[in-house]
C-alpha atoms as a printed R data frame, in Angstrom:
    type eleno elety resid chain resno      x      y       z
1   ATOM     1    CA   MET     A     1 19.093 19.669 -45.446
2   ATOM     2    CA   ASP     A     2 22.085 18.443 -43.560
3   ATOM     3    CA   LEU     A     3 23.729 21.630 -41.800
4   ATOM     4    CA   ASN     A     4 27.033 21.969 -40.351
5   ATOM     5    CA   SER     A     5 25.835 25.021 -38.190
6   ATOM     6    CA   CYS     A     6 24.245 24.662 -34.753
7   ATOM     7    CA   MET     A     7 23.380 26.305 -31.774
8   ATOM     8    CA   TYR     A     8 24.473 26.050 -28.030
9   ATOM     9    CA   GLU     A     9 22.598 26.492 -24.893
10  ATOM    10    CA   ALA     A    10 24.985 27.656 -22.321
11  ATOM    11    CA   ASP     A    11 25.979 28.863 -18.618
12  ATOM    12    CA   VAL     A    12 28.274 31.826 -18.499
13  ATOM    13    CA   PHE     A    13 30.198 32.292 -15.504
14  ATOM    14    CA   HIS     A    14 32.029 35.449 -14.224
15  ATOM    15    CA   MET     A    15 34.126 36.101 -11.113
16  ATOM    16    CA   ARG     A    16 36.164 38.821 -10.171
17  ATOM    17    CA   THR     A    17 38.686 38.067  -7.564
18  ATOM    18    CA   ALA     A    18 40.318 41.244  -7.062
19  ATOM    19    CA   PRO     A    19 40.418 43.892  -5.450
20  ATOM    20    CA   THR     A    20 37.011 42.623  -4.381
21  ATOM    21    CA   GLN     A    21 35.225 39.536  -5.114
22  ATOM    22    CA   ASN     A    22 32.112 39.708  -7.328
23  ATOM    23    CA   LYS     A    23 30.594 36.680  -9.344
24  ATOM    24    CA   PHE     A    24 27.410 35.759 -11.222
25  ATOM    25    CA   GLN     A    25 26.232 33.314 -13.657
26  ATOM    26    CA   TYR     A    26 23.425 33.606 -16.320
27  ATOM    27    CA   LYS     A    27 22.017 31.281 -19.178
28  ATOM    28    CA   ILE     A    28 22.447 32.234 -22.791
29  ATOM    29    CA   PHE     A    29 22.503 30.641 -26.357
30  ATOM    30    CA   ASN     A    30 25.002 31.087 -29.105
31  ATOM    31    CA   PHE     A    31 25.075 30.285 -32.780
32  ATOM    32    CA   TYR     A    32 27.885 28.271 -34.403
33  ATOM    33    CA   LEU     A    33 27.755 29.060 -37.971
34  ATOM    34    CA   ASP     A    34 29.398 27.728 -41.171
35  ATOM    35    CA   LEU     A    35 30.325 31.099 -42.657
36  ATOM    36    CA   GLU     A    36 29.748 29.630 -46.148
37  ATOM    37    CA   GLU     A    37 26.425 28.059 -45.062
38  ATOM    38    CA   ILE     A    38 24.706 31.235 -43.919
39  ATOM    39    CA   ASP     A    39 22.619 31.719 -47.153
40  ATOM    40    CA   ASN     A    40 21.384 28.132 -46.818
41  ATOM    41    CA   LEU     A    41 20.479 28.764 -43.165
42  ATOM    42    CA   ALA     A    42 18.238 31.842 -44.357
43  ATOM    43    CA   LYS     A    43 16.534 29.405 -46.938
44  ATOM    44    CA   SER     A    44 15.913 26.708 -44.271
45  ATOM    45    CA   SER     A    45 14.150 28.811 -41.508
46  ATOM    46    CA   LEU     A    46 11.693 31.568 -41.991
47  ATOM    47    CA   LEU     A    47 12.829 32.790 -38.524
48  ATOM    48    CA   PHE     A    48 16.339 33.473 -39.701
49  ATOM    49    CA   SER     A    49 17.604 36.096 -42.272
50  ATOM    50    CA   ARG     A    50 20.955 37.386 -43.642
51  ATOM    51    CA   ASN     A    51 21.295 41.332 -43.757
52  ATOM    52    CA   ARG     A    52 17.803 41.896 -43.330
53  ATOM    53    CA   TRP     A    53 15.508 42.186 -40.176
54  ATOM    54    CA   ASN     A    54 13.823 39.099 -38.724
55  ATOM    55    CA   LEU     A    55 13.316 37.538 -35.361
56  ATOM    56    CA   PHE     A    56 17.202 36.265 -35.638
57  ATOM    57    CA   SER     A    57 19.439 37.975 -38.192
58  ATOM    58    CA   PHE     A    58 23.004 37.660 -39.349
59  ATOM    59    CA   TYR     A    59 24.564 41.051 -40.504
60  ATOM    60    CA   ASP     A    60 27.984 40.650 -42.280
61  ATOM    61    CA   LYS     A    61 28.789 44.156 -40.963
62  ATOM    62    CA   ASP     A    62 28.605 43.202 -37.211
63  ATOM    63    CA   HIS     A    63 32.069 41.538 -37.545
64  ATOM    64    CA   LEU     A    64 35.431 41.957 -39.022
65  ATOM    65    CA   GLN     A    65 35.379 44.180 -42.058
66  ATOM    66    CA   PHE     A    66 38.266 44.008 -44.354
67  ATOM    67    CA   GLY     A    67 37.184 45.446 -47.678
68  ATOM    68    CA   LYS     A    68 35.055 42.565 -48.955
69  ATOM    69    CA   GLU     A    69 31.306 41.908 -49.188
70  ATOM    70    CA   SER     A    70 30.979 38.472 -47.363
71  ATOM    71    CA   ILE     A    71 32.294 37.519 -43.902
72  ATOM    72    CA   TYR     A    72 33.705 34.607 -45.031
73  ATOM    73    CA   GLU     A    73 36.191 36.697 -47.547
74  ATOM    74    CA   ASN     A    74 36.681 39.380 -44.852
75  ATOM    75    CA   VAL     A    75 37.999 36.657 -42.524
76  ATOM    76    CA   LYS     A    76 39.895 35.070 -45.165
77  ATOM    77    CA   THR     A    77 41.459 38.159 -46.293
78  ATOM    78    CA   PHE     A    78 42.208 39.229 -42.714
79  ATOM    79    CA   LEU     A    79 43.990 35.925 -41.904
80  ATOM    80    CA   GLU     A    80 46.139 35.987 -45.261
81  ATOM    81    CA   ALA     A    81 47.116 39.525 -44.561
82  ATOM    82    CA   SER     A    82 47.868 38.724 -40.885
83  ATOM    83    CA   GLY     A    83 50.383 36.121 -42.197
84  ATOM    84    CA   VAL     A    84 48.633 32.680 -41.692
85  ATOM    85    CA   LYS     A    85 49.978 30.287 -44.351
86  ATOM    86    CA   GLY     A    86 48.354 27.880 -46.416
87  ATOM    87    CA   PRO     A    87 44.978 27.567 -48.076
88  ATOM    88    CA   ILE     A    88 41.964 28.375 -46.054
89  ATOM    89    CA   GLY     A    89 38.870 26.138 -46.031
90  ATOM    90    CA   LYS     A    90 35.924 26.080 -43.560
91  ATOM    91    CA   ILE     A    91 35.391 28.883 -41.179
92  ATOM    92    CA   PHE     A    92 33.029 28.674 -38.209
93  ATOM    93    CA   LEU     A    93 31.756 31.650 -36.160
94  ATOM    94    CA   LEU     A    94 30.340 31.039 -32.529
95  ATOM    95    CA   THR     A    95 28.349 34.411 -31.863
96  ATOM    96    CA   ASN     A    96 25.204 36.074 -31.014
97  ATOM    97    CA   LEU     A    97 22.729 37.075 -33.776
98  ATOM    98    CA   ARG     A    98 20.787 40.155 -33.889
99  ATOM    99    CA   VAL     A    99 17.371 39.323 -31.988
100 ATOM   100    CA   LEU     A   100 14.431 41.551 -33.450
101 ATOM   101    CA   GLY     A   101 17.372 43.750 -34.982
102 ATOM   102    CA   TYR     A   102 19.650 44.293 -31.826
103 ATOM   103    CA   VAL     A   103 23.008 42.430 -31.018
104 ATOM   104    CA   PHE     A   104 25.741 43.117 -28.713
105 ATOM   105    CA   ASN     A   105 28.542 40.464 -28.671
106 ATOM   106    CA   PRO     A   106 31.351 40.956 -25.936
107 ATOM   107    CA   VAL     A   107 33.200 38.168 -27.575
108 ATOM   108    CA   SER     A   108 32.920 36.063 -30.908
109 ATOM   109    CA   PHE     A   109 35.082 33.238 -31.834
110 ATOM   110    CA   TYR     A   110 36.291 31.911 -35.270
111 ATOM   111    CA   PHE     A   111 37.591 28.639 -35.633
112 ATOM   112    CA   CYS     A   112 39.496 28.341 -39.102
113 ATOM   113    CA   PHE     A   113 40.525 25.187 -41.085
114 ATOM   114    CA   GLY     A   114 42.646 24.376 -43.744
115 ATOM   115    CA   GLY     A   115 41.825 23.224 -47.281
116 ATOM   116    CA   SER     A   116 41.939 19.468 -46.103
117 ATOM   117    CA   GLY     A   117 40.011 20.358 -42.706
118 ATOM   118    CA   GLU     A   118 43.048 20.546 -40.595
119 ATOM   119    CA   PRO     A   119 42.887 23.048 -37.745
120 ATOM   120    CA   LEU     A   120 44.702 26.388 -38.431
121 ATOM   121    CA   VAL     A   121 43.902 29.171 -36.181
122 ATOM   122    CA   ALA     A   122 41.189 30.582 -33.905
123 ATOM   123    CA   ILE     A   123 40.425 34.271 -33.572
124 ATOM   124    CA   ALA     A   124 38.853 35.807 -30.451
125 ATOM   125    CA   GLU     A   125 36.839 39.005 -31.710
126 ATOM   126    CA   VAL     A   126 36.366 41.129 -28.548
127 ATOM   127    CA   GLY     A   127 33.721 43.756 -28.802
128 ATOM   128    CA   ASN     A   128 32.840 46.699 -26.527
129 ATOM   129    CA   THR     A   129 29.858 49.055 -25.973
130 ATOM   130    CA   PHE     A   130 31.360 51.846 -28.237
131 ATOM   131    CA   GLY     A   131 31.062 49.629 -31.335
132 ATOM   132    CA   GLU     A   132 34.855 48.946 -31.415
133 ATOM   133    CA   ILE     A   133 36.098 45.332 -31.934
134 ATOM   134    CA   LYS     A   134 39.609 43.772 -31.676
135 ATOM   135    CA   PRO     A   135 40.749 40.475 -32.832
136 ATOM   136    CA   TYR     A   136 43.293 38.125 -31.090
137 ATOM   137    CA   ILE     A   137 44.611 35.198 -32.947
138 ATOM   138    CA   GLY     A   138 46.101 31.814 -31.693
139 ATOM   139    CA   THR     A   139 47.146 28.353 -33.306
140 ATOM   140    CA   PHE     A   140 45.903 24.838 -32.335
141 ATOM   141    CA   GLN     A   141 47.847 22.861 -29.939
142 ATOM   142    CA   LYS     A   142 47.616 19.424 -28.851
143 ATOM   143    CA   GLY     A   143 45.274 20.119 -25.974
144 ATOM   144    CA   LYS     A   144 42.409 17.656 -24.532
145 ATOM   145    CA   GLY     A   145 39.679 20.053 -25.457
146 ATOM   146    CA   THR     A   146 38.893 21.091 -21.910
147 ATOM   147    CA   ILE     A   147 39.177 24.667 -20.464
148 ATOM   148    CA   ALA     A   148 42.147 23.381 -18.173
149 ATOM   149    CA   ASP     A   149 43.708 21.814 -21.315
150 ATOM   150    CA   PRO     A   150 42.527 23.727 -24.249
151 ATOM   151    CA   GLU     A   151 43.074 23.101 -28.048
152 ATOM   152    CA   VAL     A   152 44.001 27.075 -28.477
153 ATOM   153    CA   TYR     A   153 45.536 29.023 -25.603
154 ATOM   154    CA   ILE     A   154 46.020 32.861 -26.350
155 ATOM   155    CA   ARG     A   155 47.567 35.354 -23.906
156 ATOM   156    CA   GLU     A   156 48.268 38.879 -24.890
157 ATOM   157    CA   PRO     A   157 48.136 42.382 -24.011
158 ATOM   158    CA   LYS     A   158 44.744 43.566 -24.181
159 ATOM   159    CA   ASN     A   159 45.441 47.240 -25.163
160 ATOM   160    CA   PHE     A   160 41.669 47.594 -25.708
161 ATOM   161    CA   TYR     A   161 39.006 49.374 -23.732
162 ATOM   162    CA   VAL     A   162 36.343 46.702 -22.610
163 ATOM   163    CA   SER     A   163 35.590 47.229 -18.888
164 ATOM   164    CA   PRO     A   164 36.360 50.499 -17.007
165 ATOM   165    CA   PHE     A   165 37.244 48.493 -14.087
166 ATOM   166    CA   ILE     A   166 40.104 46.722 -15.703
167 ATOM   167    CA   PRO     A   167 43.462 48.530 -16.809
168 ATOM   168    CA   LEU     A   168 44.324 48.570 -20.579
169 ATOM   169    CA   ASP     A   169 47.427 47.270 -20.057
170 ATOM   170    CA   SER     A   170 46.157 43.822 -18.437
171 ATOM   171    CA   GLU     A   171 46.149 40.638 -20.303
172 ATOM   172    CA   PHE     A   172 43.462 38.420 -22.034
173 ATOM   173    CA   GLU     A   173 43.894 34.862 -21.752
174 ATOM   174    CA   PHE     A   174 41.862 32.753 -24.079
175 ATOM   175    CA   ARG     A   175 41.290 29.037 -23.807
176 ATOM   176    CA   LEU     A   176 39.160 27.783 -26.730
177 ATOM   177    CA   ASN     A   177 38.154 24.484 -28.092
178 ATOM   178    CA   VAL     A   178 36.381 23.716 -31.335
179 ATOM   179    CA   PRO     A   179 32.624 23.245 -30.237
180 ATOM   180    CA   ASN     A   180 31.377 19.818 -30.782
181 ATOM   181    CA   GLU     A   181 28.826 18.290 -28.566
182 ATOM   182    CA   LYS     A   182 29.816 20.338 -25.833
183 ATOM   183    CA   LEU     A   183 30.972 24.042 -25.605
184 ATOM   184    CA   GLN     A   184 33.925 24.599 -23.485
185 ATOM   185    CA   ILE     A   185 35.707 28.112 -23.437
186 ATOM   186    CA   GLY     A   186 37.283 30.205 -20.860
187 ATOM   187    CA   VAL     A   187 38.155 33.829 -20.920
188 ATOM   188    CA   ASP     A   188 40.346 35.393 -18.211
189 ATOM   189    CA   SER     A   189 42.085 38.613 -17.417
190 ATOM   190    CA   TYR     A   190 45.314 39.302 -15.693
191 ATOM   191    CA   GLU     A   191 46.683 42.432 -14.243
192 ATOM   192    CA   ALA     A   192 50.336 42.628 -13.343
193 ATOM   193    CA   GLY     A   193 50.750 38.825 -13.489
194 ATOM   194    CA   LYS     A   194 47.674 38.126 -11.393
195 ATOM   195    CA   ARG     A   195 44.240 36.442 -12.628
196 ATOM   196    CA   ILE     A   196 41.634 38.994 -11.550
197 ATOM   197    CA   LEU     A   197 38.629 38.051 -13.877
198 ATOM   198    CA   ILE     A   198 37.690 34.436 -14.644
199 ATOM   199    CA   THR     A   199 34.863 33.654 -17.193
200 ATOM   200    CA   SER     A   200 33.494 30.192 -18.571
201 ATOM   201    CA   PHE     A   201 31.240 29.273 -21.119
202 ATOM   202    CA   ILE     A   202 29.900 25.868 -20.685
203 ATOM   203    CA   GLY     A   203 27.047 24.471 -23.177
204 ATOM   204    CA   LYS     A   204 25.366 21.787 -25.057
205 ATOM   205    CA   LYS     A   205 24.747 21.447 -28.612
206 ATOM   206    CA   ILE     A   206 21.187 22.050 -30.066
207 ATOM   207    CA   ARG     A   207 20.305 21.373 -34.071
208 ATOM   208    CA   PHE     A   208 19.693 24.456 -36.141
209 ATOM   209    CA   ARG     A   209 15.989 24.221 -36.556
210 ATOM   210    CA   SER     A   210 13.120 26.621 -36.771
211 ATOM   211    CA   LYS     A   211 11.422 24.810 -33.717
212 ATOM   212    CA   TYR     A   212 14.472 25.166 -31.434
213 ATOM   213    CA   LEU     A   213 14.972 28.962 -32.476
214 ATOM   214    CA   LEU     A   214 11.315 29.699 -31.548
215 ATOM   215    CA   LYS     A   215 11.688 27.734 -28.289
216 ATOM   216    CA   LEU     A   216 14.974 29.517 -27.406
217 ATOM   217    CA   PHE     A   217 13.331 32.869 -28.106
218 ATOM   218    CA   ILE     A   218 10.561 32.295 -25.713
219 ATOM   219    CA   GLN     A   219 12.967 30.803 -23.153
220 ATOM   220    CA   PHE     A   220 15.392 33.669 -23.488
221 ATOM   221    CA   PRO     A   221 13.601 36.816 -25.001
222 ATOM   222    CA   ILE     A   222 15.649 39.573 -26.142
223 ATOM   223    CA   ILE     A   223 18.813 37.703 -25.150
224 ATOM   224    CA   THR     A   224 21.305 40.397 -26.268
225 ATOM   225    CA   VAL     A   225 19.426 43.063 -24.409
226 ATOM   226    CA   LYS     A   226 19.666 40.750 -21.261
227 ATOM   227    CA   ILE     A   227 23.352 40.577 -21.665
228 ATOM   228    CA   ILE     A   228 24.007 44.275 -22.153
229 ATOM   229    CA   THR     A   229 21.762 45.042 -18.993
230 ATOM   230    CA   LEU     A   230 23.686 42.461 -17.043
231 ATOM   231    CA   ILE     A   231 26.947 44.146 -18.218
232 ATOM   232    CA   HIS     A   232 25.773 47.629 -16.909
233 ATOM   233    CA   TRP     A   233 24.371 46.178 -13.692
234 ATOM   234    CA   GLN     A   234 27.444 44.385 -12.751
235 ATOM   235    CA   ALA     A   235 29.355 47.639 -13.400
236 ATOM   236    CA   PHE     A   236 27.010 49.489 -11.292
237 ATOM   237    CA   LYS     A   237 27.768 47.078  -8.546
238 ATOM   238    CA   LEU     A   238 31.480 47.528  -8.999
239 ATOM   239    CA   TRP     A   239 31.257 51.353  -9.097
240 ATOM   240    CA   ILE     A   240 29.251 51.129  -5.737
241 ATOM   241    CA   LYS     A   241 32.143 49.104  -4.236
242 ATOM   242    CA   LYS     A   242 34.610 51.937  -5.115
243 ATOM   243    CA   ILE     A   243 36.721 49.692  -7.612
244 ATOM   244    CA   PRO     A   244 38.812 52.423  -9.720
245 ATOM   245    CA   TYR     A   245 36.976 53.553 -12.867
246 ATOM   246    CA   ILE     A   246 38.821 54.295 -16.128
247 ATOM   247    CA   LYS     A   247 36.988 56.430 -18.670
248 ATOM   248    CA   LYS     A   248 36.993 55.781 -22.310
249 ATOM   249    CA   HIS     A   249 39.098 59.053 -23.245
250 ATOM   250    CA   GLN     A   250 42.092 58.142 -20.899
251 ATOM   251    CA   ASN     A   251 44.993 56.391 -22.137
252 ATOM   252    CA   LEU     A   252 43.990 56.689 -25.806
253 ATOM   253    CA   GLU     A   253 47.628 55.577 -26.897
254 ATOM   254    CA   LYS     A   254 46.898 52.280 -25.210
255 ATOM   255    CA   GLN     A   255 43.722 51.759 -27.086
256 ATOM   256    CA   THR     A   256 44.032 49.753 -30.382
257 ATOM   257    CA   GLY     A   257 40.757 48.493 -30.889
258 ATOM   258    CA   VAL     A   258 39.074 48.677 -34.422
259 ATOM   259    CA   PRO     A   259 36.104 51.228 -34.931
260 ATOM   260    CA   LEU     A   260 33.015 49.774 -36.122
261 ATOM   261    CA   GLY     A   261 34.870 46.542 -37.365
262 ATOM   262    CA   LYS     A   262 36.641 48.161 -40.099
263 ATOM   263    CA   ILE     A   263 40.424 47.143 -40.395
264 ATOM   264    CA   SER     A   264 42.733 49.343 -42.665
265 ATOM   265    CA   GLU     A   265 45.921 47.535 -41.510
266 ATOM   266    CA   PRO     A   266 46.790 43.955 -41.232
267 ATOM   267    CA   VAL     A   267 47.147 42.594 -37.550
268 ATOM   268    CA   PRO     A   268 50.541 40.971 -36.918
269 ATOM   269    CA   PHE     A   269 49.931 37.105 -36.463
270 ATOM   270    CA   THR     A   270 52.021 35.634 -33.329
271 ATOM   271    CA   ARG     A   271 52.212 32.169 -33.099
272 ATOM   272    CA   ASN     A   272 51.686 30.893 -29.553
273 ATOM   273    CA   ASP     A   273 53.195 27.546 -29.764
């Protein structure tokens, strides 16, 4: 069976530049899923399931919910409600899957194409440890497909509680490229116009096959537990360094996250070109 979906083995690099420097790097793997192909993926591998427990599982409810049953219809409806024009065709999602029933996605990325295959928009779906998510939408541009010159550039006020060490009124900058043989994505944070956090995802493509699923599970056991553990460990290090700590209940008026992925109001679509 020929599949559009695949996987990426990647290096994730984080560096905080202010008020004190802190950097670290670790290896992960991500899944790049054709959202209309998920049921076929489940049929192709005994190690992967949709909406039920397995070694690897994809649950529609882990992502944007807009009143529809499937993730494809939810994202399509979300795009239409947000003002994206034209017929919507293929939608791909770069994300983590549940591993033995558990998942945490700091950020996932949708790459959305028109009815004729032309690129339309990309969505960065940011998640926090409170089960909230927030989407940020950007259009494609004539970039070279590198982090320095990306195909999609988004820079917006965050207004979302992600890290207790980054103010809510800082800005996200996403530099996104459609995954191909390589994965090249950058996510930075700006505070008062100054870049204070640099993140990059650099990876190589792996075919979606059961043998590779098993290999990656052995190589990176309980990958999502590793991610959440690293997040808390790095937060502890920043706390030790006495970086100002922002509590979740503070500045609630600046928090416009989506509780548990459920969207009741359209998200205004702002073109970035």
